[in-house]
N, C-alpha and C positions, 0 to 999 in steps of 0.2 A: 588816426583817431585826435581829435583834441577835444579833453574833456577835462572839464573845472582848471582850464588853464595848463595841464598834463600834455604835452604830446606824447600816445602812443603808436609804436610801428606795432602791426599787430600781422602776425602770418599765419600759414598756411590754412587760411581759411574752410577749404574746400574741403580737408582733411574727415572722414567722414566720421562720429563720434557716435551715434547713436544710430549704427548701420541699419537696424530693422525700422527705425523710424525715419530714414531718410532727414538726420538731423546732423548739422558737420560741424568742427569749432567754429567757424561764424555764426553760425546758430547760440551757442553756446554765449558765446561773447558780446553779440546782441541783447540777446535775453537779457546779463548782467546789468548790459547801461540801460535796458529799457525797465525794467526791475528795481533799480538802486533808489528811487525815490519812496517804495513802498518799505522796501524791503530794507533800509541801513538805518531808520528809528530802531530797530530790533536789534541792532548789534551794536550800537553805541555804546562807546565804554569796553568796549571786550572783545576779547584778542580768540582768533579762529586757530585751529589745525587744520590743513587743509588735505584734500580726498585728489592727489591730482591722476590724471589718465592720460598722459603724453601721447599716445596713439589710441585714444578714444577707448569704447568698451571692449572691442576688439584686442587689445593689448595691454599690457602689464600695470597695473595700479598701486601707489603704495600713499601711506600717510605722510606728509611732510608737519612738521612742528616747528621749526626751527625756521627763520627767513635765509633765505638765501644769500651769497655775498654779491650775487649781482644783481637782488632786487634794488630800484632806484630809492636814494635818499629821501625821495618825499614820501614813499609808503613807510608808514610807523610803525613801529615795533613798541614791546615792553617785554622789559625782561623777567621770567618768570622764572623764579626759582623751583627744584626737583626734591621732592623728600630725601633723595638718594644722594643728595648733592651734586652741585654743578649748576648750570641754569641753560636757560635757553632762549631764545629773542623770539618771540611769537606776532606776528603779523595783527595788526589793527585797520578794519576796515572801515575805513571815518568817512568814503566819499565815492563816489560814482568812479571815479578814476582806477581807486586797487580795486577794485570790482576787475574793473574790464582789465585792466595788467594782470590780475592773477585769472582769470579767464585766461588770457592768452599765452600765460603758462598752463594751461593746461587743469587747471584747477574745476572737477566739473563739482565739488560739495565743499562750502565750509561747513566744520563744526565748531560750534560755539562752546565758549569755556563758561560754567554756570557764575564768576564771579566778574566783577568789572577791574578792567585793567591797575584801578587805581585802589585796588583792599580785594588783593588776590586769597586772604583766607576767608573772607565772608560772601557767602553766595547771595544775590538777589532774585533767585528764582528756586523753586522746588520744585521736580520733574518725575512724574511716575512715567515710567514706560509699559505700555501696554502689548505685551507679546504673545500674541495667538496660539493655539496650538499645531504643532508639525503639522506640516500635509496639509494645510485646512485654504480655502479660499471665501468661506463663508463667514465671514464678520459681524453678523449678526451678537456674536458671545462676546467680541471685544467691543463694538460698541456699548453695550449690554454692562461692561467693566467702565468704560468712559466714563456713563452718566450714574453709574451705583459710586464712583469717587468723588464725582461732582455733589451729589447727595449727601455724600461724609463729608464734604469739602463743608455744604452749609452748615449741618449740622453743629459743624465745628466753627461757624461763621467768620470761613474763609469764602475768596472767590477764586475757582478756578475758571481755567481756559482751555483750550482743547486743538489741539493740530494734529494733521496727517502725517505720515513722518514718510512720505513716498515708497513706503516700502511693505510692513504687512500689519501693521500695528497704527496706533493714532498715539501719544505723548498727552499726559494734563499737568496741565503748569499752575504754580501759585508765586504769585509774584511778591520778592519778600522786600526785606524793607535795610535789609542787610547788618542788620544788626546781631544775630547768631552765626558761629562759623559752622564747618562743613560735618563735623562729626554729629554737631546738635539737630543739623537740620535734617540729614540722614535718620537718626535713629525716632525724630516723628515722624517721618514718612515711612519706618517700616512699623514702628505702632501704628499708624494709620492701615497699612496693608494688611497687617494681621488683624487687625479689629474688620476690615472688608472679607479675608479668608476666614474669621467666624463665621461670620453672616453667611456666606455663599459659600462652604467649602467645597463644594459639587463643580463649581465653577471657577476657582481661581485657589491660585499657587503662588508657595513663597519659592518653593525646589529649584535652586537654581540649575539643577542636573534634569535634560531632558526627560531622561528613560522615567522620573520620577512624576512629571507635570500629568502625566492620564490625561490627555485630552482638554486641560483647564487653562486657562490664560495665567499667563506668569506676571505678578504684577513688580516689575524692577523696578527698586530702589537707589542700587547702586552707583549711578551715575550723580548722586548727591553724594558727590567727594569730591577731596582737592585734584585738580588735574584733569576731570574726567570734562568728556563734552558731549552734544546734547546735537542733533542735525539742524541747524539755523533755518528760521523762519524763510519761504519762499528760497531757500536752494535746491538748486537739479541734485536730485538722487542719481547713482552710477549705477543706473538699472535699464533694463530695456524700455522703450517707451518714453526716456526722459523725465519721470514724474518728479514733481514737487512737492516737498513739504509744506503745507499748505495750512495756515489759520483758519478754522471755522468759529460760526455761530452752533452754539448748542443745536440750535433746532436742526441743519441740517445733518448733525448726528441723526436727533431723532428722526428723521427722514430717511436715513440710508446711506449717509455717506460714506464710501469704502478707500481704508487708505493712501487709491492708487488713483482717485478719478481724476486728479489736473495734473497737467501736463506743462511743460514747454509749449505744446500747441493751442491749449486752452485755456491757459491762468491770466490773459489778457482782458479776453471775455470775460473772464467773470471778476475781473478789477474794474473792467466797465461797468457792470453789473450791479457791484455790491461793495462798498466801504471795506477797507481794513477790520474785521472783527476786532482786532487786538491792539488797532489803534489804541484805545483809550486805557490798554494795560496797564503801563507803568502806575496812574492815579490811584491803583487799586493795592499796591502794595501793604505787604503785612508783616504787622509787628509778630513773628510765627513765638514766641516764649508767653504772649499774651493767650494764647487757647493751648497751652498744653494741659492747663488743670482741665479743659472741658473734655482731652480726649481722654485723660489718665479719667478719671468718671467713668467715660462711656467704657474704658478696658475693664476698669473694676465692678461697671453694674451688671455687664455682659456676659453670660456663664462659657466659662472657657470651652474649647474642642481643641480638637487635635490636628494640632501648629504642625506635626513635621513636615507639609509642603503638601 
């Protein structure tokens, strides 16, 4: 394949990657080649961690943070220091050629770091990962969590955006201007989640241990940490049916959208009918510190509740 001036020799295109859906490695490569123009603006300047399945879902998978020695010189990387010492060279997806090359390397899912490559200490997005109760396919409660989070962000004069994870829940995202470090952003997210639990303790929890959640949605803010990642917009998930992490409009959440409604098979029909709901998100980046006083005021004003989770 010739893409953006690079010749990429793909191999084993007929290998089954999603056997139950009848999708092959070639289908995955072609998906990323086609979705690139929509997906890549959301990955701009951000490194990724690769989730690879050399034999598709029928085989073992693994995560790869460090660019392999055999990756081509034109595939850009950034040196990513580790807190415990040392560093690794994280890949950057700067064009369709990089997407296609890594798909040929059996990357099913790119997971995005939350800070840009030129300033790894300061995130440019805050993420709430909404994890529904175990053993449920009834997603009304997690949709309600997304809408309640949007309402709380609006109280704080923050604009929130939503995407399916392609798995069991949703991500609610607030774009940031990159002025604060991870610890400060995570504290803000924790306080916001704590306030939402106070208001709806029968529905939501901060308990990390599953046995303590007791049928409630877990409001996970731990992704707001240095070196943590979140599934990239329009990434395929390594799950049966090849679901795609899909940015949504809030009206779609209100109408009952599910976490796995869009897949490699129907995503392009969607894009042909509806513009990317996140296309204008970078223009809404917030200086989060300016909203801290409003959050503190709400926490102080509202009566505390049992916050054990």
